[in-house]
C-alpha positions as CSV (number, residue, x, y, z in Angstrom):
1,X,55.9,1.1,2.7
2,X,56.7,0.9,-1.0
3,X,58.5,-2.4,-0.5
4,X,55.5,-3.9,1.3
5,X,53.2,-2.9,-1.6
6,X,55.3,-4.4,-4.4
7,X,56.7,-7.5,-2.6
8,X,55.6,-10.8,-4.1
9,X,54.8,-12.0,-0.6
10,X,52.0,-9.4,-0.3
11,X,50.1,-10.7,-3.4
12,X,47.6,-13.0,-1.5
13,X,46.8,-10.2,0.9
14,X,46.3,-7.8,-2.1
15,X,44.0,-10.2,-3.8
16,X,41.9,-10.5,-0.7
17,X,41.7,-6.8,-0.2
18,X,40.7,-6.3,-3.9
19,X,37.9,-8.8,-3.5
20,X,36.7,-7.2,-0.3
21,X,36.8,-3.7,-1.9
22,X,34.6,-4.9,-4.8
23,X,32.2,-7.0,-2.7
24,X,32.5,-6.2,1.0
25,X,31.8,-8.9,3.5
26,X,32.1,-9.1,7.3
27,X,35.8,-9.6,6.7
28,X,36.1,-6.1,5.2
29,X,34.5,-4.5,8.3
30,X,37.1,-6.3,10.5
31,X,40.1,-5.5,8.3
32,X,38.9,-1.9,7.9
33,X,38.4,-1.3,11.6
34,X,41.5,-3.2,12.7
35,X,44.1,-2.2,10.1
36,X,42.9,0.1,7.4
37,X,41.1,2.8,9.4
38,X,44.0,3.3,11.8
39,X,46.5,3.5,8.9
40,X,44.3,5.9,6.9
41,X,43.8,8.1,10.0
42,X,47.5,8.2,10.6
43,X,48.0,9.2,7.0
44,X,45.4,11.9,7.4
45,X,47.2,13.3,10.4
46,X,50.5,13.4,8.4
47,X,48.8,15.0,5.4
48,X,47.0,17.4,7.7
49,X,50.3,18.4,9.3
50,X,51.9,19.0,5.9
51,X,49.0,21.1,4.7
52,X,48.4,22.8,8.0
53,X,44.8,21.7,7.9
54,X,42.4,19.7,10.0
55,X,43.0,16.0,9.4
56,X,39.2,15.5,9.5
57,X,38.5,17.9,6.7
58,X,37.2,16.7,3.4
59,X,40.2,18.2,1.6
60,X,42.7,16.4,3.8
61,X,40.8,13.1,3.5
62,X,40.8,13.4,-0.3
63,X,44.5,14.3,-0.5
64,X,45.3,11.3,1.7
65,X,43.5,9.0,-0.7
66,X,45.2,10.6,-3.6
67,X,48.6,10.0,-2.1
68,X,47.8,6.4,-1.0
69,X,46.3,5.6,-4.4
70,X,49.4,6.8,-6.2
71,X,51.4,4.2,-4.3
72,X,48.8,1.4,-4.3
73,X,48.7,1.4,-8.1
74,X,52.0,-0.4,-8.1
75,X,50.4,-3.3,-6.3
76,X,46.9,-3.4,-7.9
77,X,48.1,-2.8,-11.4
78,X,51.4,-4.7,-11.0
79,X,51.3,-6.5,-14.4
80,X,50.5,-3.3,-16.3
81,X,53.2,-1.3,-14.5
82,X,55.8,-4.0,-15.2
83,X,54.8,-4.3,-18.9
84,X,54.7,-0.5,-19.4
85,X,58.0,0.0,-17.7
86,X,59.5,-3.0,-19.4
87,X,60.6,-4.4,-16.1
88,X,60.6,-8.1,-15.2
89,X,60.0,-7.5,-11.5
90,X,60.3,-5.0,-8.7
91,X,63.9,-5.5,-7.8
92,X,66.1,-3.3,-5.5
93,X,66.6,-0.8,-8.3
94,X,62.9,-0.4,-9.1
95,X,62.0,-0.2,-5.4
96,X,64.5,2.6,-4.9
97,X,63.0,4.5,-7.9
98,X,59.5,4.0,-6.4
99,X,60.7,5.3,-3.0
100,X,62.0,8.4,-4.7
101,X,58.7,8.8,-6.4
102,X,56.8,8.5,-3.1
103,X,59.1,11.2,-1.6
104,X,58.3,13.4,-4.6
105,X,54.6,12.8,-4.0
106,X,54.9,13.9,-0.4
107,X,56.8,17.0,-1.5
108,X,54.0,17.9,-4.0
109,X,51.2,17.4,-1.5
110,X,52.1,20.6,0.3
111,X,49.7,23.6,0.2
112,X,48.8,24.6,-3.3
113,X,50.1,27.9,-4.6
114,X,47.0,28.7,-6.7
115,X,44.2,27.9,-4.2
116,X,42.7,24.7,-5.7
117,X,44.1,21.3,-4.8
């Protein structure tokens, strides 16, 4: 998943999705129903299983967006990330670092120890 989000080939798709997020058209409805909604619902089921909570709960839905957003930032703020990290591109080394980060995020998403998420 990380590779897909940072690959140069996904740039046109990312631009399209950003436009549709900012000013939804009929295309957004189709993309949401056909691709985004099923992927988000799958993510909710996974997060719900990790937390031991109902995937339809508000808490699980918010945690799912929190996780997905933490990964999407590397696509939608690509130039900023590259500049801040002083990287020229997302090469194999960088992708491996991001995969490790994604794994850490999944580990941290588990049930909170203090009650609040």
